[in-house]
N, C-alpha and C positions, 0 to 999 in steps of 0.2 A: 487385234486388228480386225476380226469379224465380230461385230456386236449383235448380230442378228441372232434370231432364236432357231435357225435351221439345225437340223439334226440329221446326220448321216452316219451309217454304220461303218462306212469306209474311214471317215475322219476319227471316229472313236477308235478303231484299229490302229490307225497311225499314231494317235496320242498314247495309246497303250504301248506300242513299240517304242515311242520316244521316252516314256516313263521307264521301260525296261532297260533301254540302252544306257541311260544316265544313271540308273540307280540299281542295276542288277547285283552288284556287290552288296548294297544294303539288303536287298530281299533275301539273298543267300545267307548272309550273316544273321539276319533276323530269324530264319528258319532254324539253322544250326544252334544259334544262341538260345532260342526258346527251348528246343529239345534238351540241350545240355543243362539249362537252368531247372527244367522239370525233372530231369534224371537226377540232379543234385538233391533236390527236395525230397524226391521219392526215396532215395538211398538213405537220407537222414531219417526218414520216418520208419523205413524198413529196419534199419540197424537199431533204432532207439526202442523197437518192440521186441528185440531179442530177449527172452526170459519173461516177457510180459504178455500183453495182449496180441492177438493175431491180426494182421492187416487184412481187412475184408475189402472186396472190390466196391462195396457200398460207400466206403469212405472217400472214394475218388471224387464223387459228385460235389462235396464240400469244396475241395480243392479246386474243382473245375470252375464253380461259380466265382470264387475268390480271384481266379486267374482271368475271368472275363472283365472284372474291374480293373485289374492291372494291365489287360490288353488295351483298354480304353485309353490309357495314358502312354503306353509305349509304342503302340502301333496307330491307333485312330488319332492321337494327338500329332502325329507327323504329317498331317494334311497340308497340301499347298507349300511344299518346300521351296519350290520355285520363286515364290513371292517373298521369301525372307531376305534376299539380297537384290539391290537395284538392278545389277546387270543381268542376273538370272530372270528377274521379274519382268524386265523389258523384253527379253527374248520369248518368254513364255506367253506374255500377253499379245504378242504379234504373231504367234503361231496361227496358220490358216484353219481355225476352228472357232465355233461360236462359243459364247460363254457357257451355254447349256451343256455343250459337248465336253468342255473342260471340266465343268463341275461334275458331270456324270461320270467321267474317268476317275476323277479324285475319290468319289464316293465309292466306285468299284473297287479301287485299289486300296483305299484306307479303311473302309468300313465292311463292305461285302466280303472281300477276299479274306481278310483277317477272321471274320466270323466263320467263314466256310472252313478255312485251313485249321483253325485252332483246335476243334475236336479231333481232327485227324492226326495233327502234331502231338496233341495230349495222349491219344491212343498209342501211337508209335513210341513215345517216351516211355509209357508205362510198360510196354512189351520189353524194351531194351533194358529198362530198370529191373524187371523181373529176372531177365536172363543174366543180367550182371550180378545180381544178388545170388542167383544159383551158381554162377561161376566162382563167387567168393565162398560159397558153401563147399564146393569141391576142394577149395584150397585151404580154407581154415576149419572146415568140419564143425560148423556150429548148428547144423539142422536139428540136433537133440534139443537145442535150446528155444528155437522158434520154427514154426512151419513156414514154408515158402509162401510168399504173398502171391495174391491173384492179380491177373491182368485186368485192366479197366475194360468193361463192356462198352462199346461205342454206342450201342442202343441205349444203355442206362444213362449215358452222359447226356444224351439229347432228350430223354424222357422228362416231361414236366412233372413237378412234385405231385404227389398224390394227396391232394386235399381239395375241398370244395372250392370252386371258383368263386371269389368274393371280390369286394372292393379292395381289400387288402392285397390280394393277388395282383389286380391291375395296378395298384400303387407301387408294388414291388417291381414289377415288370417295367412299368413306366419310369421308374427311377433308373433302371439300368439303361433304357433306351434314352433317357435325358442325358446321362453322363456321356454316352457315346455321341450324341448329337452335339453337345456343348464342346467336347474336346475336339471334334471334327471341325465345327464352326470357328473355334478358337484359332485354328491355323490361319484364317483369313483376317481376323480382327487383331490378334497379338502376335502373329508370326513366330519368331524363334523363342519368345517369352511365353509361349502358350501353356507349357508345362507348370509355370509359377502363376501367371496372371489369371488363367481361367479358374483353377481351384480357389485362388484368393478371391475372385470376383464371386464364385458361388457361395464361399464362406461369408462374404460380406453381405450378399443379398439374403443369406439365411439369417445372419446377425440382425439386419434391419427387420426382418419378419418376426423374429423372436422378441426384439425390444419393442416393436410395434404391439405385438399381442400382450405383452406384459403391461405396456402403457394403457391400451385399450381396457384390459381387464381392471387396472387400477381406477380408471375413470368411471367404468360402469359398476364396479363393485369395490370401493375403497377398503373395505374390511378384509379383503382377500389378501392383501399385503401388510404385513405387520413389521414396522420398523423398530424393533427392539435390539438386543445384543446380537441377534442374528436375524437376517432377513428371511421371513417366513412367507411361503406363498400358498394360498389356498386355491389350487388350480380347479377350474370347472371340469365337470365330467365330460370327457370327449365322446362318450357313447350316446349322449343326448344333445340336441334332439335328433330324431331320425327322419330322413327324407323318404326312405323306403325301408321295409322290414329288414333289420339287421344291417342297415346302411346308415351310419352316423353322418350328419351334415358335414363335420370337419373332414372326415376321410373322404367324402364324396367330393368336396370342393378341392381338396389337396390332389386327389387323383385327376381331376380335370385340369388343374394348373400344371402338373407335372407333365402331363401328355401335350398340353399346349405349348409349353417351353420346348419339349422334345421336337415338336413338328415346326414351330416358328423360327427356332434357331437355324434350321436348314434353309428356311425361306430368307431370313436375315443375312446369312453368310453368302447366299447366291447373289443378292442384290449388292452386298459389299464387294463381291468379285467384280461386278458389272462396273462399279465405280472406279476400278483401278485400270480401266482402259486407258492406254497411253495415246 
């Protein structure tokens, strides 16, 4: 109803309360469901290591990173649930708040909140998993076969990888942020089909880029593709040319494009929200 760009903290609070009242069961189920899922995986890893290697706290970091990508689909992809049905969309769009305020609340509840809560839930799940494993040790007495696993350290989970900051680093970080932004934006564009259509869209675009690259390579260097019994590609060296020392042109351009997509998808989804004004 209010299509202006006014921004008031009071209306932000009202929208957050509106979101909580309507979906508090979903939030509670998501919290306990994530903890239960993590405990299940941790127990599987703990028990599979009996009589073999010892589970170290450093192994948590890899699981933590994988969980971030899963989180983008299970939590971030649930953005703008009110727009998935005509009745709820009509009510949501007529709420006394601007588009910017509605968009901000969705970002806070679907992107910021999951990213803040996930490390804490992961840490709690590791503590409960270790204690559950110790309880099993008291009952079944298998401590002689495997040492008790360690609890995840919250500081280690949030610590950046110890390697030199390079274009590869920004490419990897940008890829994560791009997935988060695309899944969040897909809630406006695809609605309830976001889980299917957004990944398919990304794969489709990637396929076009790959085919275009191969086609351009064939036009510029026909001998690089040999059509014999098996198709053979003589791909160019991606390490050259370099735009800066140790910064290949292909990696540099890819990093820029990924970050542009990550940022522009938020802009596009905001304007798509403004188009839905009833």
